[in-house]
C-alpha angles and dihedrals in degrees: 000000000000089000093049093051090051094048092047100046106019087228126129094187092111089059106037105048088093137339098271094107093051092046091049092048092051090049090053092049091048092050094048090050091053090049091053083078101032095160096057107023111028123099090189124121135151128206123167111225124225128011096324094079100133094112098044111125117247125249093048093310097314096107129230117320118276137182124217114273104160090261122107121248127243133186097203142037124231087263089061089245112133120256116249091204123032102240116067100199101203091047089054091048089052091047092053091052093044090052089054088055090048090054090054091049093047091051091050093053093043101257104136095165092053091045092053093047092049092048093049094049091045090056093048093050092045091052089050092052093049095044104037105015096076130086117274117217094002125125115238101028113234136169114278122225096222135004135175104206089244098083097277116127139170118214111201142083131235126210091230114098131271092050137130100270095062097046092122091048089051090057096250100116147342118269092248098051110126101250097041099063090052091047091047091051089051098049092046093055141070088267086078106076090214097052109108131188129191144149095286104034148344129216147105124313133175142241083238090072133041122288117273092028117122127196126237085217090067093046090051091049090048087058096042092052098040117120100211134049096248093052089050098048101040095067090046091053090045091053091053090053097047105052090107091236092295100111089229139088116256127219086242138338136200115267091229099037121030090190088069104078147143112243112007088229132018118194094202090054092048092050094048092047089052088053090052091052090051089050094049091051095052099265100108119181093201093112089063092065122085115243130207111264117237094200123102114262121241117258115267 
């Protein structure tokens, strides 16, 4: 958000009034560095109290075992469902891109030490994603959703963002980069256990919502990351037809009956659909998103 405000307005006033932004950024970097070695350095654990313990992390709240990969560990997905493996690959891809944006911001406000630290961590996480965040023993090779650095991997995609389908939107890659088209083909097929198809629509859902429910978020992302005009406009037209007469995007809707939905309105879905409409009418917001730097990081 800080990056987008700067790119939109050219102003750094939201960052330079005091040092809170820099302190927060340094705290994030410090935390992510600790979680690069969750097993040995992290004090973090999560256990749900009472009867509602389904999302408590195993091993007394520590989570499943992991080995260092360069990526940073997480206990939960953007859906709030717990991770089965410790490294959520699309979240790490997004983190690497966000750190590149942080380095730009830090340079603009005269924080060379912060810029160097952000660039270095971005490169480490990105190397981890490229090296460990891909399928092992699968043909063709695609990006995995979660891995643990010990050989465990989860092959799927979830409509919640960050996820694999929107990797170009998140600033990780271009739509035509070699691995992304194969990953995209995988997640938009029956090979993805959360890809649903019905009489009204087809798309990606989530274990966070009922079976056979797809998310407008995923349809919007399918359009925003499409590489031809038809692939960009078809999901937009589908979204207009499947609002169930509400005039709003749902969290999810049934593939055979758009009137059957979770959440009658979903502000995130509305906002992202508005962004798609801006994009389709020549007012793209892509320049407001940080992108992964391709330059070599400075030595630490």
